[in-house]
Residue frames as qw, qx, qy, qz and C-alpha x, y, z in Angstrom:
[[0.447, 0.829, -0.003, -0.336, 115.89, 3.98, -77.75],
 [0.843, 0.160, 0.315, 0.405, 117.87, 2.77, -80.75],
 [0.205, -0.563, 0.295, 0.744, 120.59, 4.76, -82.46],
 [0.609, 0.635, 0.471, 0.060, 119.44, 5.96, -85.89],
 [0.401, -0.086, 0.333, 0.849, 121.32, 7.58, -88.76],
 [0.256, 0.753, 0.361, -0.487, 119.71, 10.81, -89.96],
 [0.557, 0.827, 0.073, 0.018, 121.66, 12.45, -92.79],
 [0.670, -0.262, 0.235, 0.654, 125.04, 13.11, -94.34],
 [0.316, 0.935, 0.004, -0.164, 126.31, 16.22, -96.11],
 [0.805, 0.032, 0.217, 0.552, 129.27, 15.81, -98.42],
 [0.112, 0.991, -0.030, -0.073, 131.50, 18.80, -99.02],
 [0.801, 0.195, -0.033, 0.565, 134.94, 19.32, -100.53],
 [0.345, -0.803, -0.058, 0.482, 137.02, 21.90, -98.70],
 [0.529, 0.838, 0.054, 0.125, 138.42, 24.58, -100.95],
 [0.758, 0.089, -0.147, 0.629, 141.80, 24.95, -99.27],
 [0.000, -0.748, 0.045, -0.662, 141.13, 28.43, -97.91],
 [0.063, 0.302, -0.662, 0.683, 141.57, 29.43, -94.26],
 [0.388, 0.150, 0.724, -0.550, 137.96, 28.46, -93.53],
 [0.224, -0.120, -0.759, -0.599, 135.05, 26.81, -95.29],
 [0.430, 0.117, 0.483, -0.753, 131.31, 26.92, -94.70],
 [0.310, -0.114, -0.798, -0.504, 128.53, 24.56, -95.73],
 [0.603, -0.233, 0.148, -0.749, 124.94, 24.03, -94.61],
 [0.280, -0.025, -0.959, 0.033, 123.75, 20.90, -92.83],
 [0.589, -0.374, -0.126, -0.705, 120.26, 20.07, -91.53],
 [0.075, 0.071, -0.910, 0.401, 119.73, 18.35, -88.17],
 [0.627, -0.300, -0.273, -0.664, 116.34, 16.78, -87.38],
 [0.746, -0.234, -0.623, 0.030, 114.99, 14.77, -84.49],
 [0.517, -0.786, 0.161, -0.299, 115.57, 14.66, -80.74],
 [0.778, -0.495, 0.364, 0.129, 118.50, 13.48, -78.62],
 [0.759, 0.633, -0.040, 0.146, 120.93, 14.19, -81.47],
 [0.547, -0.592, 0.335, 0.488, 124.68, 14.26, -81.89],
 [0.584, 0.805, -0.070, -0.069, 126.40, 15.84, -84.88],
 [0.746, -0.312, 0.368, 0.459, 129.74, 14.49, -86.17],
 [0.449, 0.869, -0.162, -0.127, 132.02, 16.36, -88.58],
 [0.811, -0.203, 0.363, 0.412, 135.00, 14.63, -90.14],
 [0.377, 0.911, -0.126, -0.109, 137.49, 16.70, -92.16],
 [0.863, -0.071, 0.213, 0.452, 140.78, 15.89, -93.84],
 [0.078, -0.781, 0.281, 0.552, 143.61, 18.22, -94.74],
 [0.750, 0.617, 0.010, -0.239, 144.29, 18.20, -98.45],
 [0.791, 0.475, -0.260, 0.284, 148.03, 17.74, -98.86],
 [0.718, -0.228, -0.248, 0.610, 151.38, 17.79, -97.17],
 [0.278, 0.063, -0.063, 0.956, 152.01, 21.17, -95.66],
 [0.308, -0.604, -0.423, -0.601, 148.31, 22.03, -95.33],
 [0.118, -0.366, 0.531, -0.755, 147.70, 23.66, -91.96],
 [0.103, -0.234, -0.931, 0.259, 145.82, 21.80, -89.26],
 [0.302, -0.640, -0.497, -0.502, 142.15, 22.40, -88.64],
 [0.118, 0.226, -0.510, 0.822, 141.89, 24.77, -85.68],
 [0.279, 0.206, 0.662, -0.664, 138.18, 24.38, -84.96],
 [0.133, -0.319, -0.776, -0.528, 134.69, 23.59, -86.18],
 [0.267, 0.166, 0.458, -0.832, 131.40, 25.33, -85.34],
 [0.048, -0.427, -0.829, -0.359, 127.76, 24.52, -86.05],
 [0.198, -0.829, -0.436, -0.288, 125.28, 27.40, -85.87],
 [0.013, 0.810, -0.258, 0.526, 128.05, 29.43, -84.20],
 [0.766, -0.561, 0.253, -0.183, 128.55, 26.86, -81.41],
 [0.116, 0.631, -0.766, -0.027, 132.04, 25.38, -81.05],
 [0.952, -0.011, -0.251, -0.177, 132.23, 21.63, -81.59],
 [0.623, -0.628, 0.467, -0.002, 134.45, 19.36, -79.47],
 [0.429, 0.565, -0.691, -0.140, 137.54, 17.77, -81.01],
 [0.939, -0.211, 0.148, -0.225, 137.23, 14.00, -80.59],
 [0.813, -0.198, 0.423, 0.347, 140.29, 12.72, -82.44],
 [0.435, 0.808, -0.301, -0.260, 142.83, 13.34, -85.16],
 [0.850, -0.144, 0.452, 0.229, 145.08, 10.97, -87.00],
 [0.121, 0.730, -0.461, -0.490, 147.87, 11.29, -89.51],
 [0.930, 0.355, 0.101, -0.007, 148.42, 9.35, -92.70],
 [0.423, -0.726, 0.450, 0.302, 152.09, 8.44, -92.90],
 [0.476, -0.154, 0.748, 0.437, 152.54, 6.52, -96.15],
 [0.428, 0.492, 0.695, 0.302, 151.75, 6.59, -99.84],
 [0.195, 0.485, 0.323, 0.789, 150.35, 9.48, -101.84],
 [0.384, -0.802, -0.307, -0.339, 148.46, 10.73, -98.75],
 [0.657, -0.157, -0.395, 0.623, 151.55, 11.10, -96.55],
 [0.211, -0.050, -0.266, 0.939, 151.41, 13.96, -94.04],
 [0.378, -0.432, -0.359, -0.736, 147.65, 14.46, -94.37],
 [0.045, 0.021, 0.776, -0.629, 145.54, 14.55, -91.19],
 [0.373, -0.473, -0.667, -0.440, 141.96, 13.56, -90.47],
 [0.072, -0.117, 0.497, -0.857, 140.02, 15.43, -87.76],
 [0.344, -0.469, -0.784, -0.218, 136.80, 14.35, -86.01],
 [0.109, -0.124, 0.342, -0.925, 134.56, 16.81, -84.12],
 [0.242, -0.472, -0.837, -0.136, 131.19, 16.36, -82.41],
 [0.216, -0.205, 0.205, -0.932, 128.37, 18.40, -80.86],
 [0.088, -0.345, -0.917, 0.179, 125.74, 16.91, -78.54],
 [0.074, 0.724, 0.601, -0.331, 122.25, 18.37, -78.92],
 [0.206, -0.047, 0.304, 0.929, 122.88, 20.67, -81.89],
 [0.392, 0.395, 0.186, -0.810, 120.17, 23.11, -82.95],
 [0.544, 0.358, 0.749, 0.124, 117.67, 21.52, -85.31],
 [0.417, 0.865, 0.155, -0.231, 117.07, 22.89, -88.77],
 [0.743, 0.486, 0.048, 0.458, 119.47, 24.03, -91.47],
 [0.322, -0.917, 0.148, 0.182, 122.55, 25.77, -90.06],
 [0.529, 0.741, -0.399, 0.108, 126.13, 26.39, -91.18],
 [0.881, -0.325, 0.073, 0.335, 129.12, 24.25, -90.35],
 [0.247, 0.920, -0.288, 0.101, 132.31, 26.34, -90.38],
 [0.920, -0.149, 0.007, 0.363, 135.69, 24.60, -90.50],
 [0.035, 0.970, -0.242, 0.018, 138.67, 26.84, -89.68]]
């Protein structure tokens, strides 16, 4: 079976303690990836991500150390076999 791209949902975090947006998963044998970036120096780290109330696994995080993006962090989370249909992603 080949790997196939299904869909992307773009969302700008509002800078609150958590943010929620809907994303639709379709198909079988799926994996859901969520990538989030902190907005500015001093922004707290992301403490977790859920999809349909199920905790996602932290895969990696990386810091940006130079330029106008200094001290920002990028976080990558995944969930194998997420529920299909439209459900909420919550980033805390």
